[in-house]
N, C-alpha and C positions, 0 to 999 in steps of 0.2 A: 580748843583745839587750835593750834597753832597753824597760821596761814602761810608757813612753807613748805612743811612737808606733813605726811601723816606719820606719828608714832605707832599709831595702831594696826597701821596697812604694814607696816615693817616688821612689827612684832609677828603679824600673822603668815605673812611670806616667809620671813626666818625660821619660826619656831612651831605654826602650824601646818605649814607647807613642806620647808625645805628642811627641816628636823636637823638646823645646823649645829643644836645639842649635841647630837650625836656624833659629829667631829671630834670631839673633845676623848674620845675611846679609842683617838689616833695618836703615837708617840708625839708628832710636831705639835700637836695642839692641849696635850696633857694636862697642862699650868694652866687651862683657862675652863671656863665653867659658862652656864646662863648669865653668872653674877658678872662675871667680868665683861661678858657680850655687853651686858644692860648699862656697865658700865661706861664702856666707852661709847655707845649710842648716847648715851645721855649728855656724856661731857660735849660731844660733839653735837648736838644738839644745842647745849647754852653757850657754846663758842661762837656758832655758828649765828643764832640770836642775836648777841648781845654784841659781837666784833665785826661780823661780816654783814649781815640785813641792814645795821645801821647806818652803812654809808655806802650802800649800793646805788642810791639814786644820786649821792653828789658823784660816784663813780663814773657815772654817766655824763652828769652834766658838766663836769670839769676834767676831759680824756687827758692824758697823758700831752705834754708840751716839751717839747727839745727846742733849747736857743741856740744851736749850734756846738755847743759846749757839751752841758749834761741834759738829764729828762727829768722833767719833774711833774711826779705823783703827789694825789694827796697824803697828807702823812697818817690818814685813818689805814692807808695801805696797808705800810709797813709794820704800824701799831697790831694789826690783826693778825700778820703773818708770825709776828713774833708768840701772840698767844697758840696759836695753831702749832707754832714748831716746840714750843714748851711743851705741850700735852702727849708728844710722843707719837701722833698718830705720822708723822713723815716717813716715818721704817717702823708704822706698823704690822706692815704685813712679812717684814723682813727676817732672815735669821736672828736668831739674840747673838750671836757672834759678833753680828756688825752692829749689833747695839738694836736692831728689833727687837719687836714683842712676838712674833708668829702669830698674829690673827689670824684667823682663814679669811683669805682674799675676799669671800662674800661677805664677811661681817664690817672687814675695812671698806669695802665698795660702798655697803649700808651707812656707815657713817660718815664717809665723804658727800655722799647725796644730801648731807645736810647742808655743807658747804656751799656747795652749785647750785642750790635750791635758792639760798641767801643771798649769794653775790658772784654768780659766773665768772665775771670776771676775775677778780680778787685770787677766787680758787685755782685759776687757768696756774699761777706759777706755783704750786706744790704739787701740783697733778702733772706737769711736764718735768720737775725736779723729779718727782720718785719714778715717773717710768725711764728719764732718764740713768738715778743712780741702779736701777733693775737691770739695764742694758748690760751698766759696766762691770758689774756684780758677775753675771753671768759670761762675760767672751772678753774683758779687760785683764792684762797683765797686773800682777799682785801690786807692783809698784805705783802704777796709776790708780788702781780701788785706794790705796792706801792714801795716796796725794789728792785726790778729789772725792771719792764717795764718802769717806768720812766725815768732811764740812758740809757735804749737801745733804747731809742727815742729821745734822748739826742745825740746820738753817742758816751757814753763813755763805753756803754758795747757793745758786739756782742753775737748773740745768734746762737747757733745748733741746729741740734737733732741728738743723738746717738742712731742709732736700731740696726746696724748689728754687729755681733760677727764673731771674725777671722774663729769658726768653723760654723756657720750659715748662714752667707750671707744674703740673700733674706730670709730665713724660720724662720720667728720670732717665733714661739712656739718653735723651738729650743734656743732661750733667755736662759744665764745660769746667768747672773748677778744679785747679789743677793741684799736685801734690808733686813737689821735687824734695828725695833723698839727701838730707842736708849731711851726711856721714857720719853724725855722731848718733843716730838711732832714730833721730827725730826728723820729721818733713818739712817743707814750707809751704803753706797752703796759700794760692791766690784764687780769689774770685767775686763773684757777687752772690748774694742769696736775701732770698725774697721768702717776703707773707712770715716773718720769724716772729711768732709769738713768743713774750717775753724775753724777745732779743736784746736790749738796752733797757737799765735802768740801775737804780743805785740802792735798791732794796736790799742787796747784801753786798759782801767785798768783792766776790766777782761771778762771774756765767760762765757755766761751763758748756761750751757749744759740742755740740755732737754733729760733724760736718762730714756729708759724703763728696768726694773729690776722685777724681781720676790720675793715677801713680801715671807719671811721662812712659810711654810706651805700652799702658795697656790699652788691650783693646776697645773699642767702642760697643756700644750698646752697656745694659748694665751688669754683665759679666765682667766690665771692666774698672767699677765702682769700688772705691774701699772708703771704711770708715775711721773717722779720725777726730781724738779728741784736740780743740782750739780752745784754752781759757780765755777771755777776755783781759785776763792780765797771767801774768807767768807767774807761775806758783812754782815757790823752790819745796823739795825733798821732805823740807820740815811743816810743809802747808802753810809758808807764810807767804803771805800777798806782794809780790812785787810792781815792775812796772808794766805799760800796755802792752801789748802782744799785737799790736801793729792789725786791730778788729776794731775799723771804726763806724759809727754810725751813719750812713749814710741818707736817713730819713723815715720819718715814722707815716703811716699808712692810717690813712684818715676814716673809721669804718661805719657803719650805719647801727651797729650795736657793739658788744661787748667792749665798749670803748674803755673798760678801766686796765684791759690788757695790753700792752705796746707790743703794736707791730710793726717789726723792724725790716730794712733792706742794710744788709752788712754788707760792708766791703773787709777782705780777707787781702791783706798785702804783704807777703812772703812773709804768713802769721805761722810762728812754732806749733804743729801740729803733732801727735802721738797715735801713731797708729794704733788700731783695736782690732785684735786680733789679724788674720792674713788678708794681705792684698790680695783684691777681688771680691770678698766675701762680704762688703758693707752694706748690699741692700740687703743679705740674707740676717746680718745681725741687724741692722734698720728696722727689719719687719718686727722684730720682738718690741721695740717699742713703739710701731706702728701699731701693731694688732692691741696692745695694752692700752695705745690712744684711742683707737678707737672704740672699743668699749668705753671709755670714760668719756669720748664723745657722744655716744648714744644714753650714757649716764647723763651730762650735761642736760641734754634735751628733753628725756625724762625732767629732771629734777624741775626745769624752768616750765615745762607744760604742764608739770602737778601742783607747782605753786599758781600759776596762771588759772589751771581750776578750782582750787581753793578758793581763792579771790572772788573767782565767777560768781563761788557756789554762795561765800558768804553775801555779795553784793544782794546777787537773787533772793535771796531770804529778808533780806532788809526793805530793798528799793519798792516801793508800793506805786502802782502804776495800772491803770485799765482793770477792768471788772473780767468777769468768765463770759465768755460766748454765748452764754443762755440765759444772763442776767440782763433785764433788759432796764433797770431803776437807775437812772443817770443820778440821783443821789444815794446809792448805795455808796458805802466807803469801797475805795478802790482796793487792790489784793496784794500783794508781793508779786511779782512777776514769776516768781517760780512756779507758781498756779498754771501758768500758760504752758498750754503743750509744746511749742517751738522752742522756750526756753529752756524746758525740759529734755528737749531733744538733744539742743545743743550740751547740756551738761551732761545729759547719761554718754552722748559720743565720745564727752572728754572725758568720763571717768573709765570708758573702758580702754581708750587710748592708751592714758597715763599710767593707770593700773595694770593695766594689760605688756605696758612698754616695762615697767617698774619690774615684774615679775621674770621677764627675760634676760633684763639686767643681772638680777641676783641669781638666774639661772646659770647664765655663763659666766659668772664667776666662781659659783661652785663648783662649776666644770674644771676652774683652773685648781681648784683645792683639791678633785678627784685628779687631776693628770697630775698634780706632785706627791700625792700621797695612797690614791686609790688605784683603780684602774686607768693607768697611764694611757694607754694606746687607744680605748674607747673614749677615755676622756678628751684626749686630744684631736681625733679625728672631728668627735663630734664639735667640738669648740669652732675650729678649722671651716665648717660650713658655715657655723650659725654667727662668726664675725662679723660677715657681712650684713647681714640682717640686724644684727645687734648695732651696730653702727649706722645703718639707714631706715628700720622703721622706725624706730621712734625720733630721728632727725627730721620724717615728713610727718608723720602721723601728731607727735606731740606738739610739732609746729602748727600745727589744724586746731588743737585743743588751744594754744592761745590766739590762735584768730577767733573762734569759738567765744573765750574769754574777753575779747575784744568788744564782740556783737553781742554778747548778756550785757554788760554795760552801756551797749548802745551809744550816742554820741560822746558822753563821758569817757568811754573806753578808748576815744579817739583823741584824745587829750591828755597833756603832760602833768595833770593833777592827778590821774588815776597811775599806776603802778605797768597797768595790764600791756601798754603800748610798749614800754622796755623789754617787758618780757620776751612781747615775740620780735623787737629788735633783736637780740640777743642771740634767741633761739634761732634767728634764719641764719647765721654762721653754719649752725650745725649739716646741713644739708649739701654743704663746701667742704668744709677741710676735712683733712687726712681721707682724704679721699673722697671725688663727691659722689654723689648717691649716683651718678651713672656707674662710674668706676665700680662702684661696689656691685652693681648688675652684673657688670662685663666678669667682676671677680667669682661671685657665685655660680652663674652660668658657665662662662668660660673654663672656670679650673674647678673650684669647690665640687660640684657635684658629678665631676666625670673623672676628677684625678681616680688612680688606683682602682680603675675599671669599676667607677661610681660608688664605691663601699662607702665613701661617706654620705651621698645620698640615700643609700640603703640601709645605713645607720640611722640618718635623722629619720626615716619613714618606719623601721621598726619600733625607736622608741616612743612617737607618736600612739603608735599603733597600741604599745603595750599600755599606754596611759588609758587609750579609748576601751579596753577589755576590763581596765579596773573600776570604770565609772559606773556608778551606782544604779540603778534600774529608772529611777524618774531623769537619768541623763542620756539615757539610751539614745534619743534621738540626737543629743548633741555626737555622740560617740560615732551613728552612723554616718553623718554629715563630716564627721572628720576623715571618717575612714574614707570617705566617697572622695573627697578632697587629697587625700595622700594616693590613691590611685591615679586621680587624674593628673598629677603633677609626676608620677612615673612616666604615665602613657606619654604627654606632652614631653617631658626631657627625653625620654627614647625617638622620638619622631624628629625635635629640634636636632638632634643630632643623627639622624638616619644617614645623612650621606655624609658624614665628615665635615664640612663645608663650613666653617668659623663665620661667612659673611655672613651666611642666613641664617645660621644658627644664633647668633648675638644680635641681628637686626631689630629686637625688639627685647634686649634682655633687661631693661629696666621694666616691663612688663612681666617679665618674670619673677623680678625682686620685688615684687608688689604682691604677687600672687604668693608667693613661698611665703613671705611675709606675714601676710594676713592669714595663712594658713599656721604658721608658728605661733602666731598672737591667739588663734583659736585655739589653740593647745595649751597656750599658757592659762585661755580662762576656763577651760575644761579640767584643769588640772586645779585650778582654784574653789572652783564648784564643787569639783570632788572634795576638796581637804574642807570645804565648808558644809557639807554635808551633814545633815541630822544636828547642827547648829543650831540654837536660838538668836535672835536678836536683830537689830536695823542692820548691824556691821553684815553680819551673812546675808541677812535679805537684799544688804547691797550687792553684795558678793552673785549672789543668783542672779538678781535681775539686769546685774551689766553683762555675763553670761550670756544670757538669752539675748541681749541685746546685739552682740556682737556677734553672736550664732545668727538671727535673723536679720539683721540690717546692714552688718560689716562681711561677712563671710562671704553671701551671694554675689560682692563684687567681683571672686576669684573667678567666676563663672565665663564673666566677658574676658578678663585677662586671658584665661587657658583658652576660649575660643579663638581670642586674637594670634596666640601661638600656636594653637594648630593649626589653624589656615594655613599658616606657611607665608604669612605676607611680610614682603620684601619693601614696602615702600619706603621708608627709611633709608635703606641703604640704596635705593636705586634714583632717588628723585635728583633732579637738576637744581643744586642749590641758587642756581640764578631767578628759580621762581619764588623763593622765600623772601 
């Protein structure tokens, strides 16, 4: 079995649970079959193991270096990306007319999980490029699609998103980068952008930056933001790359983990930019890429947690230490540490986190396919509600799986001789970027569950209840617990917003995110247990065991969170910060 990811689990989730093969009956996916899906999954695993995993440690040890003129990366990064680009996966889910293969998003996401598990830092470059290209295909003028998207999908250019600024961070209403019309249809963009992943390197001919900026005279706040294409180099209409575009690297940020992905401070000085869509709608356009990236961040968190779990599982089976608590003979041989109950606790908890979160990632990705080829309205609404959870829950709990992996390894896990410490450091970024987990809590409680008079929450609860109703008799106790959790969620949400005061309603929004997230993952586990019903073998027994553990050890956590929310406690909103 691969120590990167579980092919067997992916097959179960895709084919035995989500039935992605049925998507081939839809016109968009008619050219595909189970065979083509398996072929892409297989080649993804092969490239990930041979080209990405092999330089993961060196990527961490020899982080990108800026010599004042250019950025230097280890050569294996470019070699791996060249192989990845040749696979066609850069455009895997896009339309055939732009060179894509029209793979279902759910299959494409499963393919890319191999790369994220093998080397999260190197995989970040194509992740951002794919999201950038998708945004431009949706919102940009055809001339700009022709000039920039084609080369990105060929692997000649990479793409970024430039939102944050040194003084603003996630507070995008405070963005000060400005854009001035040049009179020829272009704009001159000036300002500084911070925390730009993939913001500078020599991996490709140029980098296509998507930059949020404020056009002269635009109103304050997010409604005054517009979106611009600002390439590192000027690019002719024929796609030929020319001189630099006054986009300068001010420096690289030195990170705890995720070190192989450059993270830049960029200075734009009257850089030539091209408006995407209409002025004043920049953040609306950017949310497409942000939401896509949020699912990608959740997927990356799952991948790192999963590979950490597999490493810990393999180590626990091999490491001999100690004897059973009932064993009194000091001369008896030591047993594998997997025989010790607390090690089993660490492993089983981790299994429920990573396999539950992987199910959520793939479910959300299938909703993207449903939005494009099925019941668009319902799928889009459910995806909106689930996106903050899909980003934040894996970022928190799959990081916990990495923490558990270190614990299973004991002292060895805390050394650089074993890879689990790097997995933890790499994963620690995911609760931060693309909106911190706290921001996701505000989004979930402050917008997603109350929008359209609560239609999103109503749909989520209805969908969970439909799953509970289909559970087999021996899982009825899980269905009852899930139903009780749904009822509690409805009641608590109503009470929080009873007086329509956002200060009190959102005082504990992170607890709301935790509770709702755990409820959603319990739903994912009931779905998996139902899919495994009546099937024999250790794999299916493992699914049933994990579902039982989550319902008996993890779901009860929601009671404490819901109690706090229902109490109306406003300590965090009211406290005097001088006391901290």
